C-alpha positions as CSV (number, residue, x, y, z in Angstrom):
1,M,-37.3,-51.9,-43.2
2,K,-36.1,-53.0,-39.7
3,K,-33.9,-50.6,-37.9
4,I,-30.9,-51.9,-35.5
5,G,-30.4,-49.3,-32.9
6,I,-27.4,-48.7,-30.4
7,L,-28.4,-46.6,-27.3
8,H,-25.1,-45.5,-25.8
9,G,-23.7,-42.2,-23.3
10,K,-20.4,-40.9,-23.8
11,E,-18.9,-43.8,-25.9
12,R,-18.2,-43.4,-29.3
13,S,-15.8,-45.3,-30.7
14,F,-17.7,-48.3,-30.5
15,P,-21.4,-47.3,-31.0
16,E,-20.2,-45.3,-34.1
17,A,-18.2,-48.4,-35.6
18,F,-21.0,-50.8,-35.0
19,V,-23.6,-48.3,-36.9
20,E,-21.4,-48.0,-39.7
21,R,-20.4,-51.7,-40.1
22,I,-23.9,-53.0,-40.4
23,N,-25.1,-50.1,-42.8
24,L,-21.4,-50.9,-45.3
25,K,-22.7,-54.3,-44.8
26,A,-26.0,-53.2,-46.2
27,P,-28.5,-56.3,-45.2
28,A,-31.3,-56.4,-47.0
29,G,-34.3,-54.8,-45.2
30,I,-32.1,-53.6,-42.6
31,Q,-30.3,-50.8,-41.4
32,A,-28.5,-49.0,-38.1
33,E,-28.7,-46.1,-36.1
34,P,-28.3,-44.6,-33.0
35,V,-31.7,-44.7,-30.8
36,L,-33.4,-41.5,-31.0
37,I,-36.4,-41.0,-28.1
38,D,-38.5,-38.3,-28.4
39,K,-41.3,-40.2,-26.6
40,V,-42.1,-42.8,-24.6
41,A,-45.9,-43.9,-24.0
42,Q,-47.1,-47.2,-22.6
43,G,-47.5,-50.1,-24.9
44,E,-46.2,-48.2,-27.8
45,D,-43.8,-49.8,-30.2
46,S,-40.1,-48.5,-30.1
47,R,-39.9,-48.6,-34.0
48,Y,-36.5,-50.9,-33.8
49,A,-36.4,-54.3,-34.3
50,V,-33.1,-54.7,-32.3
51,I,-31.4,-52.3,-29.8
52,V,-28.1,-52.8,-28.1
53,D,-28.5,-50.9,-24.9
54,R,-25.1,-49.7,-23.6
55,I,-26.0,-47.0,-20.9
56,S,-29.1,-48.0,-19.2
57,Q,-27.3,-49.3,-16.2
58,D,-26.8,-45.8,-15.7
59,V,-30.1,-44.3,-16.6
60,P,-33.5,-45.5,-15.0
61,F,-35.4,-43.7,-17.9
62,Y,-33.2,-45.7,-20.4
63,R,-33.8,-49.1,-18.7
64,A,-38.0,-48.1,-18.4
65,F,-37.8,-47.3,-22.2
66,L,-36.3,-50.6,-23.0
67,K,-38.6,-52.7,-21.0
68,N,-41.2,-51.1,-22.8
69,A,-39.8,-51.7,-26.2
70,A,-39.4,-55.0,-25.3
71,L,-43.0,-55.8,-24.4
72,C,-43.7,-54.4,-28.0
73,G,-41.4,-56.8,-29.3
74,T,-38.0,-55.5,-29.8
75,A,-35.1,-57.7,-29.3
76,V,-33.3,-55.9,-26.6
77,I,-29.5,-56.8,-26.0
78,N,-29.1,-57.4,-23.3
79,N,-32.4,-58.6,-21.8
80,P,-33.5,-55.3,-19.4
81,F,-35.5,-57.4,-17.3
82,W,-33.1,-59.9,-16.2
83,W,-29.9,-57.3,-16.1
84,S,-32.5,-55.1,-13.7
85,A,-32.7,-58.8,-11.6
86,D,-29.1,-59.9,-11.6
87,E,-26.3,-58.9,-9.6
88,K,-22.4,-60.3,-8.9
89,F,-23.3,-62.1,-5.6
90,F,-26.0,-64.1,-7.8
91,N,-23.7,-64.5,-10.2
92,N,-21.1,-66.1,-8.1
93,A,-24.0,-68.5,-5.9
94,L,-25.1,-69.7,-9.4
95,A,-21.9,-70.6,-10.6
96,T,-21.4,-72.7,-7.7
97,R,-24.4,-74.8,-8.8
98,I,-23.3,-75.2,-12.5
99,G,-19.6,-76.3,-12.2
100,V,-18.1,-73.2,-12.3
101,P,-14.9,-72.5,-10.2
102,V,-15.0,-68.7,-8.3
103,P,-13.6,-67.2,-5.2
104,K,-15.0,-67.8,-1.9
105,T,-17.5,-65.0,-1.4
106,V,-20.0,-63.8,1.0
107,I,-22.5,-60.7,0.7
108,L,-22.7,-58.1,3.8
109,P,-25.1,-56.1,5.0
110,S,-24.7,-51.9,4.2
111,R,-22.7,-50.3,7.0
112,D,-25.0,-47.4,7.2
113,L,-29.1,-48.1,7.6
114,P,-30.8,-47.8,4.0
115,E,-33.0,-44.8,3.6
116,D,-36.3,-44.9,5.4
117,T,-35.3,-47.6,7.6
118,S,-34.3,-47.7,11.4
119,D,-32.6,-50.7,13.4
120,A,-35.9,-52.2,14.0
121,S,-36.1,-52.8,10.2
122,F,-33.2,-55.4,11.0
123,S,-34.8,-57.8,13.4
124,N,-34.1,-60.7,11.4
125,L,-30.2,-59.8,11.2
126,A,-27.5,-61.3,14.0
127,Y,-25.8,-58.2,15.6
128,P,-22.7,-58.6,15.6
129,L,-22.3,-61.0,12.5
130,D,-20.5,-63.7,12.7
131,W,-17.2,-61.6,11.5
132,K,-14.8,-64.8,13.0
133,G,-16.7,-67.2,10.7
134,I,-16.8,-64.8,7.7
135,F,-13.2,-64.0,7.8
136,E,-12.0,-68.0,8.6
137,Y,-14.0,-68.9,5.4
138,V,-13.1,-65.6,3.1
139,G,-9.3,-65.4,4.7
140,F,-7.0,-62.6,3.9
141,P,-5.6,-60.7,1.7
142,A,-9.1,-60.2,0.1
143,Y,-11.4,-58.1,-2.0
144,M,-14.0,-55.7,-0.9
145,K,-16.7,-54.5,-3.8
146,P,-20.1,-53.4,-4.3
147,F,-22.4,-56.7,-4.7
148,A,-23.9,-55.1,-7.6
149,G,-21.3,-52.1,-9.0
150,G,-19.6,-52.1,-12.0
151,G,-15.7,-51.2,-13.1
152,W,-13.5,-50.7,-10.2
153,K,-15.3,-48.0,-8.1
154,N,-15.3,-48.4,-4.4
155,V,-13.2,-51.6,-4.5
156,Y,-10.5,-52.4,-1.5
157,R,-7.9,-55.1,-1.1
158,L,-7.7,-55.7,2.1
159,E,-4.9,-57.5,4.1
160,S,-6.6,-58.0,7.3
161,M,-9.8,-58.1,9.8
162,D,-8.7,-54.8,11.3
163,E,-8.0,-53.0,7.8
164,F,-11.4,-54.7,6.7
165,F,-13.4,-52.7,9.7
166,E,-11.5,-49.4,8.7
167,K,-12.5,-49.6,5.1
168,H,-15.9,-51.3,5.4
169,A,-16.8,-48.1,7.3
170,E,-16.2,-45.7,4.3
171,T,-19.0,-47.7,2.1
172,G,-22.0,-45.9,3.5
173,R,-25.0,-47.6,2.3
174,L,-23.3,-49.8,-0.1
175,V,-24.2,-53.5,-0.1
176,M,-20.8,-55.2,-0.1
177,L,-19.0,-58.4,-1.2
178,L,-15.9,-59.7,0.6
179,Q,-14.2,-62.1,-1.4
180,E,-10.8,-64.3,-1.8
181,E,-8.2,-63.1,-3.4
182,I,-6.9,-65.5,-6.4
183,I,-3.2,-65.1,-6.7
184,F,-3.0,-65.8,-10.3
185,D,-0.6,-67.1,-13.1
186,E,-2.5,-65.8,-15.7
187,Y,-5.6,-63.4,-16.2
188,Y,-8.0,-63.6,-19.2
189,R,-10.9,-61.2,-20.4
190,C,-13.2,-62.8,-22.6
191,Y,-15.6,-61.2,-24.9
192,C,-19.0,-63.4,-25.2
193,I,-21.4,-62.5,-27.9
194,G,-24.9,-64.2,-28.3
195,G,-23.7,-67.4,-26.2
196,K,-21.7,-68.8,-28.9
197,H,-18.9,-66.5,-30.0
198,V,-15.9,-66.1,-27.8
199,R,-12.7,-64.2,-27.9
200,I,-10.0,-64.7,-24.8
201,M,-8.0,-61.9,-24.4
202,P,-4.8,-61.9,-22.2
203,Y,-5.1,-59.2,-19.5
204,E,-3.2,-57.5,-17.1
205,P,-5.4,-55.9,-14.2
206,R,-2.2,-54.7,-12.4
207,N,-1.6,-52.6,-15.2
208,P,-2.6,-49.0,-16.0
209,H,-5.7,-48.9,-17.3
210,H,-4.7,-48.0,-20.9
211,L,-2.3,-51.0,-21.0
212,R,-4.2,-54.0,-19.4
213,Y,-4.9,-55.6,-22.6
214,V,-1.2,-55.7,-23.1
215,A,-0.2,-59.0,-21.7
216,E,2.0,-61.7,-22.8
217,H,0.0,-65.1,-22.1
218,R,0.2,-68.1,-24.4
219,P,-2.5,-70.1,-23.5
220,T,-2.1,-73.9,-24.7
221,P,-5.0,-75.1,-26.6
222,E,-6.5,-77.2,-24.2
223,R,-6.4,-74.3,-21.5
224,L,-7.9,-72.3,-24.7
225,K,-11.0,-75.0,-24.9
226,Q,-11.5,-74.9,-21.1
227,M,-11.6,-71.2,-20.6
228,E,-14.1,-70.8,-23.4
229,E,-16.4,-73.5,-22.1
230,I,-16.5,-71.9,-18.9
231,V,-17.4,-68.7,-20.6
232,L,-20.1,-70.4,-22.8
233,R,-21.7,-71.9,-19.5
234,I,-22.0,-68.8,-17.6
235,N,-23.4,-67.0,-20.0
236,Q,-25.8,-69.4,-21.6
237,Y,-27.1,-69.7,-17.6
238,L,-27.4,-65.9,-17.3
239,G,-29.1,-65.4,-20.8
240,Y,-26.4,-62.4,-21.8
241,D,-25.9,-61.9,-25.3
242,F,-23.2,-59.3,-24.6
243,N,-21.2,-59.8,-21.6
244,T,-17.6,-60.1,-20.8
245,V,-16.1,-62.6,-18.5
246,E,-13.0,-62.5,-16.1
247,L,-11.1,-65.8,-15.7
248,A,-8.0,-65.8,-13.0
249,V,-5.8,-68.8,-13.4
250,R,-4.1,-70.5,-10.2
251,D,-2.7,-73.7,-10.0
252,G,-4.2,-74.7,-13.7
253,I,-7.7,-73.5,-12.5
254,P,-9.7,-70.8,-14.4
255,Y,-11.6,-69.0,-11.7
256,A,-14.5,-66.2,-12.8
257,I,-13.7,-63.6,-10.9
258,D,-16.1,-60.9,-12.6
259,F,-18.8,-62.1,-15.0
260,C,-21.4,-59.9,-14.9
261,N,-20.5,-57.0,-17.4
262,P,-23.3,-56.5,-19.7
263,A,-22.2,-53.4,-21.0
264,P,-18.8,-54.4,-21.2
265,D,-15.8,-51.8,-22.6
266,A,-15.4,-51.9,-26.1
267,D,-13.2,-48.9,-26.5
268,L,-10.5,-48.7,-29.3
269,K,-8.3,-47.2,-27.1
270,S,-8.4,-49.3,-24.3
271,V,-9.2,-53.2,-26.3
272,G,-6.9,-52.2,-29.1
273,E,-7.4,-52.4,-32.5
274,E,-7.5,-56.3,-32.9
275,N,-10.0,-56.9,-30.1
276,F,-12.0,-53.6,-31.6
277,E,-11.9,-55.3,-35.0
278,W,-13.4,-58.6,-33.6
279,V,-16.2,-57.4,-31.5
280,V,-17.2,-54.9,-34.1
281,E,-17.7,-57.4,-36.7
282,T,-19.3,-60.2,-34.2
283,M,-21.6,-57.4,-32.7
284,A,-22.9,-56.4,-36.5
285,E,-23.3,-59.7,-37.8
286,Y,-25.2,-60.7,-34.6
287,A,-27.7,-57.9,-34.4
288,I,-28.4,-58.7,-38.0
289,E,-28.9,-62.3,-37.1
290,R,-31.6,-61.0,-34.6
291,A,-32.9,-58.7,-36.8
292,R,-34.0,-61.2,-39.3
293,E,-35.2,-63.4,-36.7
294,Q,-37.1,-60.7,-34.6
295,Q,-41.3,-61.2,-35.1
296,A,-43.3,-57.9,-34.5
297,G,-45.4,-58.2,-31.1
298,V,-44.0,-61.0,-29.5
299,D,-41.2,-61.6,-27.0
300,N,-37.9,-61.4,-28.8
301,L,-35.5,-61.6,-25.8
302,T,-33.2,-64.2,-24.8
303,W,-33.7,-65.9,-21.5
304,G,-31.3,-67.7,-19.7
305,K,-31.1,-71.5,-18.8
306,Y,-31.3,-70.6,-15.1
307,L,-34.5,-68.9,-15.6
308,A,-35.6,-71.8,-18.3
309,H,-35.1,-74.4,-15.2
310,S,-36.5,-72.6,-13.1
311,V,-39.9,-72.1,-14.8
312,G,-39.4,-75.6,-15.7
313,K,-38.9,-76.8,-12.2
314,Q,-35.9,-78.7,-13.5
315,S,-32.4,-78.8,-11.2
316,L,-29.8,-76.9,-12.1
317,I,-27.4,-80.1,-11.7
């Protein structure tokens, strides 16, 4: 019997529905359950053919468990090695190389010195930075947000250079991005599962959280196809099995705003019944597919085109 496990934190609606859906389908030789960990020893099998990870970004112990499980043959969704290495600034840099429009973005050193460092640790860093060049490149209004953060924590909308320095002083040891604001006509949040299944959801980030999926955009078939191609391209290069991409449409061009969301919101109350049904059904089918393909003792992870090209020393473009 092959087991599909889901590793999660406080969320309940998606994990419970995911497990229930797989077991109702009753695929031959496969069953689903919440992951149960009672011991993690080096090089020992996790007993799961597939694990869907919803929480290791917040729990380092779980990330270590998943890497060990992957080493022993578990198909972990998403790849814990790539997830550990990835961050939002790299995502934007990669997008510029694969032809995906993104806002102008720079990365900034932390306002306060990292722990166990001193001024001498930064002898390679110009002081002051080229603030004039940075502000001319990005422009105002702009957004400042953590380069590796999730959600809307520590996100600032800035109108001027003076406001930037005032707010940057509050960020402590966080490494931040400064990013051009895209004044959009339409906004979409897009699920991508397995690098092949896409659901494009009208979204309004300026609404209260519980109303953000209440939006009236009506994209044309051509716009839908354009956005689907962007979403697939991003996720196939990054190698994420489960991710969301946020697209802001300005002057007819979809800009990828945020696309490093490997534990995306899938709560019934926030995404709504139709989106919830799609993500539960599609993830259940995809997890069953991965369980059937899983082979014991070998690498069953998804590795994106970026790494494949890098290993093969091939150009991205």
